[in-house]
C-alpha positions as CSV (number, residue, x, y, z in Angstrom):
1,X,20.7,-3.6,94.9
2,X,19.0,-4.9,92.0
3,X,17.2,-1.9,90.6
4,X,20.7,-0.2,90.9
5,X,22.4,-2.6,88.7
6,X,19.4,-2.1,86.3
7,X,20.2,1.4,86.5
8,X,23.8,1.0,85.9
9,X,23.2,-1.3,83.1
10,X,20.7,1.6,81.7
11,X,23.3,4.3,81.8
12,X,26.1,2.1,80.4
13,X,24.0,1.5,77.7
14,X,22.9,5.0,76.7
15,X,26.5,6.3,77.3
16,X,27.7,3.4,74.6
17,X,24.9,5.0,72.0
18,X,26.0,8.5,73.2
19,X,29.7,7.4,72.3
20,X,28.7,5.8,69.2
21,X,27.3,8.9,67.7
22,X,30.5,11.1,68.8
23,X,32.8,9.3,66.6
24,X,34.4,10.9,63.2
25,X,34.4,7.4,62.1
26,X,30.7,6.9,61.9
27,X,30.6,10.7,60.2
28,X,33.0,9.6,57.7
29,X,30.7,6.2,57.0
30,X,27.3,8.1,56.6
31,X,29.0,10.5,54.4
32,X,30.3,8.2,52.0
33,X,27.4,6.1,52.1
34,X,25.2,9.3,51.1
35,X,27.8,9.8,48.3
36,X,27.5,6.5,47.0
37,X,23.8,6.2,47.1
38,X,23.7,9.7,45.6
39,X,25.8,8.2,42.6
40,X,23.2,5.1,42.2
41,X,20.8,7.6,42.1
42,X,22.0,9.5,39.4
43,X,23.0,6.1,37.1
44,X,19.5,4.7,37.7
45,X,16.8,7.6,36.5
46,X,14.4,8.4,39.1
47,X,10.6,8.0,38.9
48,X,10.3,6.7,35.6
49,X,7.5,4.2,34.7
50,X,7.4,0.6,35.9
51,X,7.4,-0.4,32.3
52,X,10.3,1.5,31.2
53,X,12.4,-0.2,34.3
54,X,11.4,-3.7,33.4
55,X,12.5,-3.1,29.8
56,X,15.7,-1.4,30.7
57,X,17.0,-3.8,33.6
58,X,15.1,-7.2,33.1
59,X,12.6,-9.1,35.9
60,X,15.4,-9.9,37.8
61,X,16.9,-6.4,38.9
62,X,13.8,-4.6,38.4
63,X,12.3,-6.8,41.4
64,X,15.6,-6.3,43.5
65,X,15.8,-2.6,42.6
66,X,12.0,-2.2,43.4
67,X,12.2,-3.8,46.7
68,X,15.0,-1.2,48.0
69,X,13.1,1.7,46.3
70,X,16.0,2.5,44.1
71,X,13.5,3.9,41.4
72,X,12.4,6.8,43.8
73,X,15.3,6.6,46.1
74,X,15.6,10.0,47.5
75,X,12.0,9.2,49.0
76,X,12.8,6.0,50.2
77,X,13.0,4.7,54.0
78,X,16.7,3.7,54.0
79,X,17.6,7.3,52.2
80,X,15.9,9.2,54.9
81,X,17.4,6.9,57.9
82,X,20.9,7.6,56.5
83,X,19.9,11.3,56.9
84,X,18.3,11.2,60.2
85,X,21.4,9.1,61.7
86,X,23.6,11.8,60.1
87,X,21.7,14.7,61.6
88,X,21.9,13.0,64.9
89,X,25.4,12.3,64.6
90,X,26.1,16.2,63.9
91,X,24.1,17.1,66.7
92,X,25.4,14.9,69.2
93,X,28.7,15.9,68.2
94,X,28.4,19.4,68.6
95,X,26.8,18.9,72.1
96,X,29.7,16.8,73.0
97,X,32.3,19.5,72.3
98,X,30.4,22.3,73.1
99,X,30.8,22.0,77.0
100,X,34.5,22.7,76.3
101,X,34.0,25.4,73.9
102,X,31.3,27.0,76.2
103,X,33.6,27.4,79.1
104,X,35.8,29.5,76.9
105,X,33.2,32.0,75.3
106,X,31.0,32.1,78.3
107,X,33.4,32.8,80.9
108,X,33.2,36.4,83.3
109,X,36.9,36.1,83.8
110,X,39.0,34.6,81.0
111,X,42.2,32.7,82.2
112,X,45.6,34.3,81.3
113,X,48.8,32.6,81.5
114,X,51.4,35.3,81.5
115,X,54.6,33.1,81.7
116,X,52.8,31.6,77.9
117,X,53.3,35.3,76.3
118,X,56.5,35.8,77.7
119,X,57.7,32.7,76.3
120,X,55.8,33.3,73.1
121,X,58.0,33.3,70.2
122,X,56.0,36.0,68.2
123,X,56.4,38.9,70.3
124,X,57.7,42.8,69.9
125,X,59.9,44.5,72.6
126,X,59.8,48.3,73.4
127,X,62.1,50.7,75.4
128,X,60.3,53.4,76.9
129,X,61.6,56.2,79.5
130,X,58.2,56.5,81.0
131,X,57.2,54.4,84.0
132,X,55.0,51.6,84.4
133,X,52.5,53.3,85.7
134,X,52.4,55.9,83.3
135,X,52.6,53.5,80.0
136,X,49.6,51.8,81.7
137,X,47.5,54.9,82.2
138,X,48.2,55.5,78.3
139,X,47.9,52.1,76.8
140,X,44.4,51.0,78.5
141,X,42.3,53.7,76.5
142,X,43.9,52.3,73.3
143,X,43.6,48.7,74.0
144,X,40.0,49.0,75.1
145,X,38.9,50.6,71.9
146,X,40.1,48.1,69.7
147,X,39.2,44.6,72.2
148,X,35.9,43.8,73.7
149,X,37.3,42.8,76.8
150,X,40.2,44.3,78.7
151,X,41.8,44.3,82.0
152,X,45.1,45.3,84.1
153,X,46.9,43.2,86.3
154,X,50.0,44.1,88.8
155,X,52.9,42.3,88.5
156,X,56.4,42.1,90.5
157,X,57.9,44.6,88.3
158,X,55.0,46.2,86.9
159,X,51.8,46.1,85.0
160,X,50.3,43.6,82.7
161,X,47.2,44.1,80.2
162,X,45.7,41.5,79.0
163,X,42.9,42.0,76.3
164,X,40.6,39.9,74.1
165,X,38.2,40.1,71.1
166,X,35.9,37.9,69.0
167,X,35.5,35.2,71.9
168,X,32.2,34.1,70.2
169,X,33.7,33.3,66.9
170,X,34.7,29.8,68.3
171,X,30.7,29.3,67.9
172,X,31.1,29.6,64.2
173,X,31.7,25.7,63.6
174,X,29.0,25.1,65.7
175,X,26.8,27.8,63.2
176,X,28.0,25.2,60.2
177,X,26.9,22.0,62.0
178,X,23.7,24.0,63.0
179,X,23.0,25.1,59.1
180,X,23.7,21.5,57.6
181,X,21.1,20.1,60.4
182,X,18.8,22.8,59.3
183,X,19.6,21.7,55.4
184,X,19.1,17.7,56.4
185,X,15.8,18.5,58.1
186,X,14.8,20.8,55.6
187,X,15.1,18.1,53.0
188,X,13.2,15.6,55.3
189,X,10.3,17.4,56.1
190,X,9.9,18.2,52.1
191,X,10.1,14.6,51.4
192,X,7.8,13.4,53.8
193,X,5.2,16.1,53.7
194,X,5.6,17.7,50.4
195,X,4.6,16.4,46.6
196,X,5.2,17.2,43.1
197,X,2.4,16.5,40.9
198,X,0.9,17.7,37.6
199,X,-2.4,18.6,36.3
200,X,-3.9,19.3,32.6
201,X,-6.8,22.0,33.2
202,X,-9.1,22.7,29.7
203,X,-10.0,26.1,29.5
204,X,-12.9,27.2,31.3
205,X,-13.1,24.1,33.7
206,X,-11.8,24.1,37.0
207,X,-10.2,20.8,39.0
208,X,-9.8,20.0,42.7
209,X,-7.3,17.5,42.9
210,X,-3.7,16.9,40.9
211,X,-1.9,13.6,39.9
212,X,1.6,13.0,41.9
213,X,4.4,12.5,39.2
214,X,5.1,9.2,37.7
215,X,2.3,7.8,39.8
216,X,-1.4,6.8,39.7
217,X,-2.2,8.4,43.2
218,X,-4.3,11.6,43.0
219,X,-3.9,14.2,45.4
220,X,-6.8,16.2,46.3
221,X,-6.5,19.8,47.1
222,X,-8.5,22.4,49.1
223,X,-9.5,24.5,46.8
224,X,-9.9,24.5,42.9
225,X,-8.5,26.0,40.3
226,X,-10.0,27.4,37.5
227,X,-8.0,28.2,34.0
228,X,-10.3,31.1,32.6
229,X,-8.3,31.6,29.7
230,X,-5.3,30.4,27.7
231,X,-3.1,31.9,25.2
232,X,-0.1,31.1,23.3
233,X,2.3,33.4,20.9
234,X,4.6,31.7,18.2
235,X,7.8,33.2,16.5
236,X,7.8,33.2,12.7
237,X,9.1,29.7,12.6
238,X,6.2,28.4,14.6
239,X,8.1,27.9,17.6
240,X,6.0,28.8,20.9
241,X,7.2,32.4,22.0
242,X,5.0,32.6,25.2
243,X,2.0,30.5,26.7
244,X,0.0,32.4,29.4
245,X,-2.9,30.8,31.7
246,X,-5.1,33.0,33.6
247,X,-5.8,31.5,37.0
248,X,-8.6,31.7,39.4
249,X,-8.3,29.9,42.8
250,X,-11.9,29.0,44.2
251,X,-13.0,28.8,47.9
252,X,-16.4,27.2,48.1
253,X,-16.8,28.2,44.5
254,X,-16.0,32.1,45.3
255,X,-12.7,33.7,43.7
256,X,-10.0,34.5,46.3
257,X,-7.1,34.9,44.0
258,X,-6.6,36.1,40.2
259,X,-3.4,35.3,38.5
260,X,-1.7,35.0,34.8
261,X,1.2,32.9,35.1
262,X,3.8,32.4,32.7
263,X,7.1,29.9,32.4
264,X,9.1,30.8,35.8
265,X,6.3,33.2,37.2
266,X,4.1,30.6,39.2
267,X,1.3,31.1,41.3
268,X,1.5,30.2,45.2
269,X,-1.1,29.6,47.5
270,X,-1.3,27.9,50.8
271,X,2.1,26.6,50.4
272,X,1.3,25.4,47.0
273,X,3.2,26.4,43.6
274,X,1.9,26.1,40.4
275,X,3.9,26.2,37.6
276,X,3.4,27.0,33.9
277,X,5.3,23.7,32.3
278,X,3.0,22.6,29.1
279,X,0.3,23.2,27.0
280,X,-1.6,21.5,24.2
281,X,-4.5,21.7,22.1
282,X,-8.4,20.4,23.0
283,X,-10.6,18.6,20.3
284,X,-12.7,21.5,19.2
285,X,-16.7,21.5,19.5
286,X,-17.4,23.5,16.7
287,X,-16.0,23.3,13.1
288,X,-16.5,25.6,10.1
289,X,-16.7,23.3,7.1
290,X,-16.7,24.2,3.3
291,X,-18.4,22.2,0.5
292,X,-17.6,22.8,-3.1
293,X,-20.0,21.2,-5.9
294,X,-18.0,19.5,-8.6
295,X,-21.2,20.4,-10.9
296,X,-22.0,23.7,-10.2
297,X,-18.7,25.0,-8.9
298,X,-20.8,26.5,-6.1
299,X,-19.4,26.6,-2.1
300,X,-21.5,26.5,0.9
301,X,-20.3,27.1,4.2
302,X,-22.1,25.4,7.4
303,X,-20.9,25.6,11.3
304,X,-21.3,22.0,12.8
305,X,-20.5,20.6,16.1
306,X,-18.5,17.6,16.4
307,X,-20.6,14.1,16.1
308,X,-23.5,16.7,14.6
309,X,-25.2,14.9,11.1
310,X,-25.9,17.8,8.7
311,X,-27.3,17.9,5.3
312,X,-24.8,18.6,2.4
313,X,-26.2,21.1,0.3
314,X,-27.7,20.5,-3.7
315,X,-28.7,16.9,-2.3
316,X,-25.1,15.9,-1.7
317,X,-26.2,13.5,1.2
318,X,-25.0,13.8,4.6
319,X,-22.1,14.3,6.4
320,X,-20.8,14.0,10.2
321,X,-17.5,15.0,12.0
322,X,-16.2,12.2,14.0
323,X,-12.9,12.9,15.3
324,X,-9.6,15.5,15.8
325,X,-6.2,14.6,15.6
326,X,-3.8,17.3,16.5
327,X,-0.7,15.4,15.1
328,X,-2.6,12.8,12.3
329,X,0.2,10.5,10.3
330,X,-0.6,10.1,7.1
331,X,1.6,7.1,5.3
332,X,3.9,7.4,7.9
333,X,4.6,11.3,7.8
334,X,2.8,13.8,10.1
335,X,0.6,16.0,8.5
336,X,-0.8,18.4,11.5
337,X,-4.1,18.6,12.8
338,X,-6.6,16.7,10.6
339,X,-10.5,15.9,11.0
340,X,-12.2,13.0,10.0
341,X,-15.7,12.3,9.0
342,X,-17.7,10.4,7.4
343,X,-19.9,11.2,4.2
344,X,-23.0,9.3,3.4
345,X,-24.6,9.8,-0.3
346,X,-28.1,10.2,-1.1
347,X,-27.6,6.7,-2.9
348,X,-24.5,4.8,-2.0
349,X,-22.2,3.2,0.6
350,X,-20.7,5.8,3.5
351,X,-17.3,7.0,2.5
352,X,-14.5,8.3,5.3
353,X,-12.8,11.3,4.5
354,X,-10.0,12.9,6.0
355,X,-9.8,17.1,6.1
356,X,-6.3,17.9,6.8
357,X,-6.5,21.5,8.5
358,X,-3.3,22.6,6.3
359,X,-4.3,21.0,2.9
360,X,-7.7,22.3,2.2
361,X,-7.6,20.9,-1.3
362,X,-7.0,17.1,-0.1
363,X,-10.3,16.0,-0.5
364,X,-10.5,16.8,-4.1
365,X,-8.6,14.4,-5.2
366,X,-11.0,11.9,-3.9
367,X,-13.1,13.3,-7.3
368,X,-16.4,13.1,-5.6
369,X,-19.6,14.7,-6.2
370,X,-18.7,17.2,-3.5
371,X,-15.2,18.2,-1.9
372,X,-15.2,18.8,1.7
373,X,-12.4,20.9,3.6
374,X,-12.1,22.5,7.0
375,X,-12.5,26.6,6.8
376,X,-11.9,27.2,10.6
377,X,-12.5,25.8,13.9
378,X,-12.9,26.9,17.5
379,X,-9.2,26.6,18.7
380,X,-8.9,25.3,22.6
381,X,-6.1,24.4,24.5
382,X,-5.5,22.9,27.9
383,X,-3.0,24.5,30.4
384,X,-0.6,21.9,32.0
385,X,0.7,22.6,35.5
386,X,3.3,21.5,37.7
387,X,2.1,21.6,41.3
388,X,5.1,21.5,44.1
389,X,4.6,21.6,48.0
390,X,7.7,21.8,49.9
391,X,6.9,22.8,53.4
392,X,10.9,22.3,54.2
393,X,11.8,25.0,52.0
394,X,12.0,27.7,54.4
395,X,14.3,25.6,56.7
396,X,16.4,24.8,53.8
397,X,16.9,28.9,53.1
398,X,17.8,29.5,56.6
399,X,20.4,26.5,56.6
400,X,21.8,27.9,53.4
401,X,21.9,31.6,55.1
402,X,23.4,30.1,58.1
403,X,26.1,27.9,56.3
404,X,27.2,31.2,54.3
405,X,27.6,33.2,57.9
406,X,29.1,30.4,59.8
407,X,31.4,29.7,57.3
408,X,32.5,33.2,57.2
409,X,32.9,33.5,61.1
410,X,34.8,30.1,60.9
411,X,37.2,30.8,57.8
412,X,37.7,34.5,57.9
413,X,37.3,35.5,61.7
414,X,39.6,34.0,65.0
415,X,39.5,34.5,68.7
416,X,42.0,37.0,69.4
417,X,44.1,37.7,72.6
418,X,46.6,40.3,73.3
419,X,49.2,40.7,76.5
420,X,51.2,44.0,76.7
421,X,53.8,42.9,79.7
422,X,55.1,46.7,81.2
423,X,58.4,45.6,83.3
424,X,60.8,48.5,85.0
425,X,64.1,47.8,84.3
426,X,66.5,51.0,85.7
427,X,65.5,54.1,84.8
428,X,63.7,52.7,81.9
429,X,60.4,50.4,80.7
430,X,60.8,47.3,78.6
431,X,57.1,46.8,77.2
432,X,56.4,43.3,75.5
433,X,53.4,42.6,73.3
434,X,52.4,39.3,72.4
435,X,49.3,37.5,71.1
436,X,47.3,34.7,70.0
437,X,44.7,33.6,67.7
438,X,42.8,30.1,67.3
439,X,43.0,30.7,63.4
440,X,45.3,32.0,60.9
441,X,48.3,31.8,63.4
442,X,50.5,33.2,60.3
443,X,49.0,36.5,60.7
444,X,49.4,36.9,64.3
445,X,53.3,38.4,64.2
446,X,52.0,40.9,61.5
447,X,49.0,42.0,63.7
448,X,51.7,42.3,67.0
449,X,54.0,44.1,64.7
450,X,51.4,46.8,63.9
451,X,50.2,47.1,67.4
452,X,53.7,47.6,68.8
453,X,54.2,50.4,66.2
454,X,50.8,52.5,67.2
455,X,51.7,51.7,71.1
456,X,55.3,53.3,70.1
457,X,53.6,56.4,68.9
458,X,51.4,57.0,71.6
459,X,52.3,59.9,73.9
């Protein structure tokens, strides 16, 4: 007796949970919650640096928002919980209502109520000189061509032909429900198991890890990515026209895939996408310097490595290139690429020298014994890649396709029923044509009228 009460209690408890998830009120609450939180996610920039949030909202709001993961809301536990609850709600509602629909869709011998058709407001009548038997034999082939199911029954005064088509379209709404479930599940899979990161790879070098976006977390890859070459072309205005990276995937040190990528043409490997997103210059390793003697006017050229000390011709002392800046600020204004170095005279103190690439005569203003300028240098770049993985993307794509198909079936197709009642009246036969549809009921009278006209023309 006690075990029976426990089982009864558990059944009642599970039944109450089931009823809770079958309510439309829960669907509305969850959808409104997702809508409101999405607005919050739009108003609060996502995945910015903690310092930016701290400065924007202050310490108090920053701590509150951080506790509730408002700064990475779409990956937060509570947002994912809302998606899970909505998914369960849709599945339970669909299962709860599918039983009644299944009785209609999968019935071997559908039930037709003749009196309902006879009392239907939208019907057409035909008077024919032929007998009910003759009309039955004429109408049956015509009806069977236009409808998937047909049967004839004898009545007290003649015959009745029942037909229907597109019974399965009642499942279209469940296709829409399933598509939403796929979209939600796909987004969850991508949120939990996917990632979005970036990596900068210098020319000629390889990496096997990336940095997760707006995070200090590193993500190791199961392979290496080698940037063999990087090319950038410019418009006449100096704006970049196209930048291209020649990438090679290495497995255990051996190349397995090569591809040149540009913007919107990524490399895909093992479910990971690598998009060309940015580039930047790297400090050169070698520079060609020009030394012009102010006494003799002679110009000397020498190739030097960064950090290498060399002798200046004509006993001008020594010189070493110390650093490189791709956007040097001089007195509050950017003068572009520039090298800095130290000139050590034979007798004197070391002098710091700035060598702007765009202004080769810049050092002549110093009026020293020798003027130094940059003649050329080896231009090196790094390629910036956006690296993403979304294992749920194909689930989402399937959901979109199913959503389109389901919406088309739900809104443009309907379960249609037809009844042709043939009654003998004196020497003539009265034919009543009536029909029903579960959707687009305003179009039913026109369809019945067209069918009646075609029946009238049948010989």
